C-alpha distance (Angstrom), angle and dihedral (degrees) to the residues before:
residue distance angle dihedral
M1 . . .
A2 3.77 . .
T3 3.81 117.0 .
K4 3.81 111.9 -105.4
A5 3.74 119.5 -118.3
V6 3.82 120.1 -100.4
H7 3.79 117.9 -143.6
R8 3.79 123.6 -159.5
L9 3.83 118.5 -126.5
E10 3.78 131.2 -174.6
R11 3.82 96.9 -148.3
V12 3.78 143.3 -3.4
V13 3.79 134.9 -167.4
I14 3.81 114.9 -156.4
R15 3.79 127.2 -177.1
F16 3.80 121.8 -165.3
A17 3.82 111.7 -159.8
G18 3.75 134.6 176.1
D19 3.76 145.6 115.7
S20 3.79 115.6 -39.8
G21 3.80 87.3 -108.3
D22 3.82 95.1 53.3
G23 3.81 95.0 83.3
M24 3.82 97.7 -116.8
Q25 3.78 94.1 149.7
L26 3.78 90.3 52.3
T27 3.81 91.9 45.6
G28 3.80 91.9 50.0
D29 3.75 92.2 45.9
R30 3.80 93.2 51.6
F31 3.80 92.7 46.4
T32 3.82 87.7 49.9
S33 3.82 91.9 51.8
Q34 3.81 90.6 49.2
T35 3.76 89.2 50.6
A36 3.80 93.6 49.2
V37 3.79 89.0 53.8
L38 3.83 89.9 60.4
G39 3.81 91.2 53.4
N40 3.78 99.1 -112.6
D41 3.76 117.6 150.7
L42 3.80 109.2 -120.4
S43 3.78 147.7 174.0
T44 3.79 127.6 -163.1
L45 3.81 138.9 -157.5
P46 3.79 116.6 -164.5
N47 3.80 111.3 -166.5
F48 3.78 118.8 -174.9
P49 3.83 138.2 158.6
A50 3.78 122.6 -94.7
E51 3.83 92.3 -132.2
I52 3.78 115.0 93.7
R53 3.80 87.4 -134.6
A54 3.77 119.6 -1.0
P55 3.80 117.5 -165.4
Q56 3.79 109.0 -67.4
G57 3.79 115.8 -99.9
T58 3.82 95.7 11.5
L59 3.78 128.6 123.6
P60 3.83 94.4 -114.7
G61 3.81 88.5 56.5
V62 3.82 96.3 56.5
S63 3.78 115.1 122.9
S64 3.81 123.0 -170.9
F65 3.77 141.2 -179.3
Q66 3.80 122.6 -161.4
L67 3.78 124.5 -163.2
H68 3.75 128.1 -172.4
F69 3.82 114.5 -168.6
A70 3.79 131.3 170.5
D71 3.76 149.9 162.0
H72 3.85 89.0 -107.7
D73 3.76 136.5 45.5
V74 3.80 113.6 -56.3
L75 3.81 124.2 -152.8
T76 3.77 106.1 177.9
P77 3.86 139.4 21.9
G78 3.81 86.4 -104.5
D79 3.80 132.5 -95.2
N80 3.82 97.8 -106.3
P81 3.79 133.4 7.8
D82 3.79 120.4 -106.6
V83 3.82 87.7 -160.5
L84 3.77 127.9 30.6
V85 3.81 119.2 -168.5
A86 3.78 107.2 -162.1
M87 3.76 117.7 -171.7
N88 3.82 95.9 -171.1
P89 3.84 142.3 3.9
A90 3.88 92.9 -89.6
A91 3.83 90.1 55.8
L92 3.80 90.4 50.3
K93 3.74 95.2 47.2
A94 3.80 95.3 45.6
N95 3.77 94.6 48.3
L96 3.83 107.3 30.5
P97 3.79 93.9 86.0
D98 3.81 88.6 66.1
V99 3.77 94.3 50.4
P100 3.83 115.7 93.0
R101 3.77 120.9 -134.2
G102 3.80 111.2 -90.7
A103 3.79 93.0 33.4
T104 3.83 122.3 126.0
V105 3.80 121.2 -100.8
I106 3.75 120.2 -167.3
A107 3.83 112.6 -170.6
D108 3.78 134.8 -179.3
Q109 3.82 98.9 -125.4
D110 3.81 91.7 -169.5
E111 3.82 88.4 72.0
F112 3.81 95.3 51.8
T113 3.74 94.2 90.7
K114 3.81 125.3 149.0
R115 3.82 90.6 -104.4
N116 3.83 94.7 49.2
L117 3.81 92.1 44.8
G118 3.79 90.3 52.1
K119 3.83 92.0 52.0
V120 3.82 90.3 66.2
G121 3.78 99.6 34.2
Y122 3.79 102.3 -101.2
D123 3.80 110.4 152.8
S124 3.76 91.7 -167.9
N125 3.76 136.9 17.0
P126 3.88 107.7 -85.9
L127 3.81 89.8 -156.2
E128 3.79 88.9 63.4
D129 3.80 109.5 25.4
G130 3.82 97.7 71.5
S131 3.81 96.1 -111.6
L132 3.79 89.1 120.1
D133 3.83 96.0 49.0
S134 3.82 91.4 113.4
Y135 3.81 90.1 61.8
H136 3.77 132.0 69.1
L137 3.82 93.1 -109.4
H138 3.82 122.3 -164.9
A139 3.83 107.2 -176.6
L140 3.84 103.1 -172.6
P141 3.83 129.8 173.7
L142 3.81 90.8 -123.5
T143 3.83 94.7 164.1
S144 3.77 97.9 49.2
I145 3.82 93.6 42.6
T146 3.77 90.5 51.8
V147 3.82 91.6 48.9
E148 3.78 90.0 48.3
A149 3.81 91.9 48.7
L150 3.82 89.5 54.2
A151 3.84 95.5 44.2
D152 3.81 93.0 120.9
F153 3.80 95.0 51.4
P154 3.83 118.1 100.8
L155 3.78 93.4 -124.7
S156 3.80 134.1 116.3
R157 3.78 118.9 -102.4
K158 3.78 89.5 -109.4
D159 3.84 92.0 56.0
K160 3.79 89.8 47.9
E161 3.78 91.4 51.1
R162 3.81 89.6 53.3
A163 3.80 88.9 65.6
K164 3.77 93.4 63.6
N165 3.78 90.8 97.3
M166 3.79 88.3 61.0
F167 3.81 89.1 49.9
A168 3.80 89.2 53.1
L169 3.79 90.5 46.3
G170 3.80 89.7 52.2
L171 3.81 91.3 49.9
L172 3.79 93.7 49.4
S173 3.82 89.8 43.9
W174 3.80 89.1 58.0
L175 3.79 93.3 43.0
Y176 3.79 91.9 55.4
T177 3.82 99.0 29.9
R178 3.83 96.9 -113.5
P179 3.84 119.6 162.5
L180 3.80 118.7 -115.3
D181 3.81 98.2 -153.1
S182 3.84 97.0 93.6
T183 3.81 92.4 48.7
E184 3.82 91.1 49.4
S185 3.80 89.1 52.1
F186 3.76 90.9 48.4
L187 3.80 92.4 50.0
S188 3.84 90.6 48.7
A189 3.80 89.8 54.7
K190 3.82 94.0 44.4
F191 3.78 99.6 44.4
G192 3.79 102.5 22.9
S193 3.79 90.8 120.5
K194 3.82 91.0 51.3
P195 3.82 105.1 55.7
D196 3.84 95.3 178.2
I197 3.78 92.9 51.0
L198 3.85 90.4 45.5
A199 3.79 93.5 49.5
A200 3.79 92.5 46.9
N201 3.81 94.6 51.3
V202 3.80 91.4 46.9
A203 3.78 90.3 48.0
A204 3.84 91.3 49.9
L205 3.80 90.6 48.8
H206 3.78 91.0 53.6
A207 3.78 92.7 41.9
G208 3.83 90.2 57.3
H209 3.80 90.5 49.4
A210 3.81 91.0 48.9
Y211 3.79 90.7 47.9
G212 3.81 90.5 57.1
E213 3.79 90.0 50.6
T214 3.79 95.8 48.6
T215 3.77 108.5 30.6
E216 3.81 123.3 93.1
D217 3.84 90.0 -141.1
F218 3.84 89.4 86.2
A219 3.77 117.6 46.0
V220 3.80 98.2 -179.4
A221 3.75 142.0 22.6
Y222 3.82 125.4 -140.6
E223 3.76 134.7 -132.9
I224 3.78 128.6 -160.0
G225 3.77 115.2 -167.8
P226 3.80 126.2 -136.6
A227 3.76 120.1 -82.3
P228 3.82 118.7 -117.6
M229 3.84 108.1 -103.4
R230 3.78 135.7 168.2
P231 3.83 112.8 -91.2
G232 3.79 113.0 -93.2
L233 3.74 147.6 88.8
Y234 3.84 113.9 -54.1
R235 3.76 136.0 -174.9
N236 3.74 133.0 176.0
I237 3.83 109.7 -108.0
T238 3.79 139.6 -179.5
G239 3.76 122.5 -139.2
N240 3.79 94.2 -110.7
T241 3.79 91.9 51.9
A242 3.87 92.6 45.7
L243 3.80 89.1 49.9
A244 3.84 92.5 51.9
Y245 3.80 90.6 47.9
G246 3.82 90.1 48.3
L247 3.81 93.2 51.3
A248 3.77 93.3 48.4
T249 3.78 92.0 46.2
A250 3.78 93.5 48.9
A251 3.80 91.6 50.3
H252 3.81 88.4 51.4
M253 3.81 91.9 49.1
A254 3.87 88.0 51.8
G255 3.77 92.6 47.4
L256 3.81 89.9 -123.4
P257 3.78 132.5 130.3
L258 3.80 111.9 -118.2
V259 3.80 120.5 -132.1
L260 3.82 117.5 -170.6
G261 3.78 117.0 -164.2
A262 3.78 109.6 -172.3
Y263 3.74 145.5 148.8
P264 3.86 116.0 -144.2
I265 3.81 112.1 -99.9
T266 3.81 133.7 155.8
P267 2.98 125.2 -78.6
A268 3.88 96.2 11.0
S269 3.82 99.9 54.6
D270 3.79 96.4 95.1
I271 3.83 91.0 65.4
L272 3.82 87.4 61.4
H273 3.78 89.8 45.8
A274 3.80 93.4 51.3
L275 3.82 96.3 44.3
S276 3.81 91.1 48.8
G277 3.80 87.8 70.1
F278 3.83 93.5 56.2
K279 3.80 99.8 75.1
R280 3.79 90.5 122.3
Y281 3.77 89.6 59.2
G282 3.80 95.0 57.7
V283 3.80 96.1 -91.6
T284 3.76 120.6 139.8
T285 3.81 120.1 -169.6
I286 3.81 124.6 -162.8
Q287 3.81 116.7 -167.9
A288 3.79 96.1 -156.7
E289 3.80 127.7 -157.2
D290 3.77 92.4 -113.7
E291 3.82 143.0 -3.9
I292 3.79 94.6 -91.5
A293 3.80 92.7 53.4
G294 3.81 90.5 47.1
I295 3.80 95.4 58.2
G296 3.79 91.0 38.4
A297 3.79 89.5 58.2
A298 3.84 90.9 47.3
L299 3.83 94.0 49.9
G300 3.80 90.1 46.3
A301 3.77 88.5 52.7
S302 3.82 90.2 52.9
F303 3.83 89.8 50.7
G304 3.79 86.8 53.8
G305 3.80 93.3 53.0
A306 3.81 103.1 -93.6
L307 3.77 130.5 114.3
G308 3.78 103.2 -98.1
V309 3.82 117.7 -151.1
T310 3.76 132.5 176.7
T311 3.81 126.0 -173.0
T312 3.77 128.1 -161.1
S313 3.79 145.5 120.6
G314 3.80 132.6 -102.7
P315 3.82 97.8 -71.1
G316 3.79 89.9 50.7
I317 3.81 91.9 50.3
A318 3.79 87.8 59.7
L319 3.77 90.4 57.7
K320 3.81 94.4 44.2
T321 3.81 93.9 52.4
E322 3.78 99.4 103.0
T323 3.81 92.7 48.6
I324 3.79 90.8 49.1
G325 3.79 87.2 55.2
L326 3.79 89.0 50.4
A327 3.80 89.9 52.3
V328 3.86 88.9 51.8
S329 3.78 88.9 52.4
L330 3.82 95.1 44.3
E331 3.82 90.1 45.7
L332 3.75 94.5 -140.6
P333 3.80 128.5 145.9
L334 3.80 114.0 -95.7
V335 3.82 130.2 157.4
I336 3.82 114.9 -148.5
V337 3.83 111.8 -166.5
D338 3.75 114.1 -159.8
V339 3.84 112.8 -170.8
Q340 3.83 95.9 -168.3
R341 3.78 123.9 -138.5
G342 3.77 136.0 174.2
G343 3.81 115.5 -66.3
P344 2.94 178.2 152.8
S345 3.84 108.5 149.5
T346 3.81 111.5 -14.7
G347 3.76 85.7 -22.3
L348 3.81 117.9 161.0
P349 3.77 105.1 -15.1
T350 3.82 98.5 -170.8
K351 3.82 98.0 35.7
T352 3.77 127.8 87.6
E353 3.82 130.4 -116.3
Q354 3.85 139.9 156.4
A355 3.76 96.3 -144.6
D356 3.81 101.2 118.1
L357 3.82 96.8 75.5
L358 3.78 96.7 99.5
Q359 3.83 90.2 42.7
A360 3.79 88.3 55.3
M361 3.79 91.1 45.4
Y362 3.80 100.7 44.6
G363 3.79 110.3 3.6
R364 3.78 99.6 117.8
N365 3.80 136.2 80.6
G366 3.75 117.9 -100.5
E367 3.83 123.9 5.1
A368 3.76 102.0 -40.4
P369 3.87 111.3 153.6
V370 3.83 116.6 -172.1
P371 3.83 128.6 -175.2
I372 3.79 114.5 -111.1
V373 3.80 126.5 -151.9
A374 3.85 123.4 -177.2
A375 3.82 127.5 -161.9
Q376 3.78 116.9 -136.9
S377 3.84 104.7 -160.9
P378 3.82 137.4 12.6
S379 3.80 93.0 -96.7
D380 3.78 92.1 42.3
C381 3.78 88.5 63.3
F382 3.79 85.9 80.5
D383 3.84 94.0 56.8
A384 3.80 92.1 40.3
A385 3.82 89.4 55.5
L386 3.79 90.9 51.6
E387 3.82 90.5 51.7
A388 3.82 93.1 47.2
V389 3.78 91.3 52.9
R390 3.86 92.0 45.5
I391 3.75 91.4 55.9
A392 3.82 95.6 41.6
V393 3.79 94.4 50.8
T394 3.82 97.4 38.9
Y395 3.81 96.1 46.4
R396 3.80 99.7 30.7
T397 3.76 94.9 -126.6
P398 3.78 139.8 120.4
V399 3.80 111.5 -99.6
F400 3.78 128.5 -159.2
L401 3.80 116.2 -136.3
L402 3.79 109.1 -165.7
S403 3.81 122.1 -156.1
D404 3.82 127.5 149.6
G405 3.77 141.1 -150.5
Y406 3.81 93.7 -88.9
L407 3.80 91.2 57.5
A408 3.82 96.1 36.4
N409 3.80 95.9 57.2
G410 3.79 99.9 26.0
S411 3.78 120.4 90.2
E412 3.79 139.5 -155.3
P413 3.82 137.8 166.1
W414 3.86 112.3 -76.5
Q415 3.77 124.9 -163.0
V416 3.77 104.7 -135.2
P417 3.84 107.0 -128.0
S418 3.75 125.6 -134.5
V419 3.79 114.7 -111.8
S420 3.79 87.5 -126.1
E421 3.83 89.1 64.4
I422 3.79 93.3 57.0
A423 3.81 117.2 88.4
S424 3.81 118.4 -125.3
I425 3.81 119.4 -118.9
D426 3.77 118.1 -138.4
P427 3.84 109.8 -144.1
G428 3.80 91.6 -169.4
I429 3.78 93.1 -150.3
A430 3.85 109.8 -164.4
T431 3.79 113.2 -115.0
E432 3.79 103.7 169.8
P433 3.82 141.3 27.9
N434 3.81 114.5 -73.6
A435 3.84 101.9 -158.5
T436 3.81 144.3 33.5
A437 3.76 126.1 -121.0
A438 3.79 122.4 -132.5
D439 3.77 90.6 -97.3
G440 3.82 90.9 53.6
T441 3.82 98.9 -104.7
P442 3.80 118.4 134.6
V443 3.84 114.2 -105.1
F444 3.75 136.3 180.0
H445 3.80 119.6 -125.3
P446 3.83 109.1 -164.7
Y447 3.85 94.6 -162.1
L448 3.84 99.5 44.9
R449 3.76 100.3 124.9
D450 3.79 135.7 -137.6
P451 3.83 103.7 -113.9
D452 3.80 93.0 -137.9
T453 3.83 101.8 43.8
L454 3.84 100.8 19.4
A455 3.83 85.9 -133.4
R456 3.72 118.4 146.7
P457 3.82 121.4 -129.8
W458 3.81 118.4 -86.0
A459 3.78 110.4 -136.8
I460 3.79 122.8 -177.1
P461 3.82 113.2 -131.6
G462 3.75 111.9 -105.5
T463 3.74 96.6 33.0
P464 3.83 105.7 136.0
G465 3.75 113.6 -109.8
L466 3.83 94.3 12.4
E467 3.80 98.5 87.3
H468 3.80 110.4 149.0
R469 3.79 140.5 145.7
V470 3.78 131.2 -133.7
G471 3.81 133.0 -177.7
G472 3.74 143.8 154.3
I473 3.80 96.4 -82.7
E474 3.77 116.5 93.1
K475 3.76 116.3 -82.7
K476 3.74 132.2 -139.8
D477 3.76 113.1 -108.2
V478 3.80 112.4 -97.6
T479 3.81 98.9 -3.2
G480 3.79 99.8 52.2
E481 3.82 93.9 -137.4
I482 3.79 117.3 150.3
S483 3.80 108.7 -87.7
Y484 3.76 134.8 -175.3
D485 3.82 93.7 175.8
P486 3.85 109.8 132.2
D487 3.79 95.3 -141.9
N488 3.82 92.1 48.0
H489 3.83 90.3 51.7
D490 3.75 90.6 50.5
R491 3.82 90.9 49.0
M492 3.80 94.3 47.8
T493 3.77 92.6 46.8
R494 3.77 91.2 51.8
L495 3.81 92.6 45.5
R496 3.77 91.7 53.4
A497 3.84 90.2 49.2
A498 3.80 92.2 46.6
K499 3.80 90.4 51.0
V500 3.76 92.2 56.3
A501 3.82 94.1 40.7
G502 3.79 88.9 51.5
V503 3.81 98.3 54.7
A504 3.78 104.7 142.2
G505 3.80 130.1 -153.1
I506 3.80 94.3 55.2
P507 3.81 106.3 137.6
D508 3.83 121.6 -138.3
V509 3.77 118.6 -95.3
E510 3.84 108.9 -89.5
V511 3.80 114.0 -140.6
D512 3.78 121.3 -153.9
D513 3.81 102.2 -149.4
P514 3.87 106.4 145.2
T515 3.83 96.9 -173.1
G516 3.76 98.7 31.0
E517 3.82 86.8 -134.8
A518 3.83 100.4 94.0
K519 3.79 118.3 128.5
V520 3.80 96.3 -171.5
L521 3.79 123.8 66.5
M522 3.85 121.6 -164.8
L523 3.78 105.5 -153.2
G524 3.82 122.4 -173.7
W525 3.77 145.9 165.3
G526 3.80 134.6 -155.9
S527 3.78 120.3 -5.7
T528 3.81 95.7 -6.0
Y529 3.84 86.4 82.7
G530 3.82 94.7 91.1
P531 3.82 97.6 44.6
I532 3.83 92.4 43.8
S533 3.82 91.9 49.0
A534 3.83 91.1 48.5
G535 3.81 91.1 45.7
V536 3.79 91.9 50.1
R537 3.81 91.1 49.5
Y538 3.75 89.5 50.0
A539 3.79 93.8 48.4
R540 3.79 92.5 48.0
S541 3.78 89.8 51.1
T542 3.83 87.7 55.6
G543 3.78 96.4 51.5
A544 3.81 104.8 -85.0
E545 3.82 125.8 136.4
V546 3.81 103.7 -148.7
A547 3.80 135.3 154.0
Q548 3.78 127.1 -141.7
A549 3.80 134.3 -155.8
H550 3.80 135.5 167.2
I551 3.80 132.0 -156.9
R552 3.81 122.9 -143.4
H553 3.80 97.1 170.6
L554 3.78 111.3 61.0
N555 3.82 96.9 170.1
P556 2.95 113.7 57.2
F557 3.76 99.2 19.3
P558 3.83 120.8 -136.1
A559 3.76 110.9 -85.2
N560 3.83 95.8 -117.6
L561 3.82 97.0 47.2
G562 3.85 95.6 101.5
E563 3.83 90.0 51.0
V564 3.82 90.3 50.2
L565 3.80 93.3 49.6
R566 3.81 93.3 50.3
A567 3.83 92.2 50.5
Y568 3.86 94.2 72.0
D569 3.79 132.4 64.6
R570 3.78 91.9 -140.1
V571 3.86 129.1 24.8
I572 3.80 116.8 -168.7
V573 3.81 120.9 -167.3
P574 3.82 114.3 -165.1
E575 3.83 110.1 -157.9
M576 3.78 136.1 168.2
N577 3.82 89.8 -130.7
M578 3.81 135.8 54.4
G579 3.75 95.6 -75.2
Q580 3.78 108.9 -64.9
L581 3.76 101.0 153.8
T582 3.82 88.2 42.5
T583 3.80 88.9 57.6
M584 3.79 91.0 50.6
L585 3.80 94.3 47.8
R586 3.81 93.1 48.0
A587 3.78 91.7 50.5
E588 3.83 94.5 45.9
Y589 3.79 101.4 41.2
L590 3.90 105.2 19.1
V591 3.84 88.4 -130.3
D592 3.82 123.9 145.4
V593 3.80 95.7 -115.0
R594 3.82 113.0 175.4
A595 3.81 120.8 -141.0
L596 3.82 123.0 -139.6
T597 3.76 105.1 -168.6
Q598 3.78 143.2 178.8
V599 3.84 132.9 166.9
R600 3.76 102.2 -171.9
G601 3.81 97.8 125.7
L602 3.84 87.5 -110.1
P603 3.83 133.0 94.2
F604 3.78 121.3 -105.9
T605 3.83 119.3 -89.7
A606 3.76 120.5 -123.4
S607 3.79 91.7 -124.1
T608 3.83 92.1 54.3
L609 3.81 90.6 54.7
S610 3.82 93.2 43.4
D611 3.79 89.8 53.0
A612 3.84 89.7 50.7
I613 3.78 90.4 52.8
H614 3.81 92.9 51.6
E615 3.81 90.6 45.6
A616 3.81 90.9 53.7
L617 3.77 92.3 47.1
H618 3.82 90.7 50.0
E619 3.84 90.0 50.8
L620 3.78 89.7 52.7
D621 3.84 93.4 43.8
P622 3.87 117.4 12.8
R623 3.80 88.8 -158.9
H624 3.80 89.8 69.4
T625 3.81 114.7 104.9
P626 3.81 124.8 164.9
A627 3.81 119.9 -109.5
P628 3.83 118.0 -120.6
A629 3.81 108.6 -63.5
T630 3.78 123.4 -108.7
P631 3.80 116.5 -135.1
K632 3.82 90.3 -138.3
E633 3.77 97.3 81.4
E634 3.85 91.1 161.1
R635 3.80 96.2 46.4
A636 3.81 113.5 114.7
């Protein structure tokens, strides 16, 4: 048989979709790992139902995994898939609206039975009725081929059918010249105690690869070269894993034990899972009975001289509110991780949103300001965790660290830093009295502040001579005694606010404005970084002059932010909420910032943001019209 041709591509977006029991998340994860081994830059978007097991073959039960990989730097999982792998009619119907005409659709025709078609409202079989003629359709009997390939294995038909995701993975691995070694190693680790299951999955993987080589359905294979990257050690990492590593690393750099008090909640639970494996690094994890107990344990750990951390999502923050206020009053370090999801109430547990910003900013009784740090990409969750811990420990304050479902579950290559590159954090634990009583005896004043940071001393209970008490009732300045004095309460409130407002080490906002002539600024925070960057690239490639900036510190804001906002005729803030940062900026700087919002449980697309840029430019100058679009929206 003649060797098939191999065509070179710059980028590909693939979406695996099927029933939540078809293993699409595993398939996507393994394809991603294979891709990372080859040195491609990549970005992923897992999308799965909230139900543990939705009815099989129904639209609510569809699970998908999208991967964008390229020979250049990638910023988003891609606007639309070039290839859709649909394991059943529900997967096809749920995802086809996102697939552009001319794209490739690979479907398991064995699942397109009359019963399954009826479940999702298909009157006829789309694989046969011509409705997919504008796509490159490959209708393959994936299930029956897999069962046939495993005919000699002593497994039930149901167990053999479960391996069809490995067959599909093998086929796609051949189609895009991905190695199989890492997946074989993964399967060996996962099914090592079940040799028949292991052998069947490996056989299905190789059968899919062989099918691609031998079938006439695919005339060519494709190759995507490695992306240029700085020399170093890389690994593929999700936002939740990066955040866990960042918290553990920061605690180590501060010389503190880390205590996580958490209650499992989507999409934050994987942080608890990851940190639970770090016991040998001085990490203690407490899976509490509820959200209130979780943060109580974390704050108690901080009182005892550890770094207290609690992780949750928006509904959990609502329950933790009173204890966050207590932490503000106690002035102890505490890191509160909010992996945001769609709301309100229990909302959309597996979908992403940025709608907790105002809750983090104002969601407490009384005047209780808290610093807020937001991560911008999966790998940046590591650095954002370091920064949150630095502020919490240095300024003796609770700190909000905002992530979201998009960052938590998405992945990208991460260059593993050297420990020598990470700054140490001085906890400044008090070891001796800091004042003298009227009779000349040494005493400890728990609210005697550092003149530079306004932080109070942090004394570990049981340290001789540092006996003190703290509680939720207002304290007297310096001594910490209970006080109901109006003037003292005013002073303490202002001191706590001044401490947060004076957080140092916050860099100025950096503006990307290549020509210096842009009139429109795209300003973002959190996970909108990738989509905004891709949209700006796209707009520039189509004739737009546009500037871009991103904010990590949301309280306090960077010192030059007001100057930056006033330098542009139009400032657009894309947010996955109804305009929360826009509200804060308008109130703080009295600038006509414009919100661009969506609350669909999905990240922005680059084309949506590019269109918004051109629309703004046209409003400012009706003569502006975009140049013909380039299909390489992610190309630098």
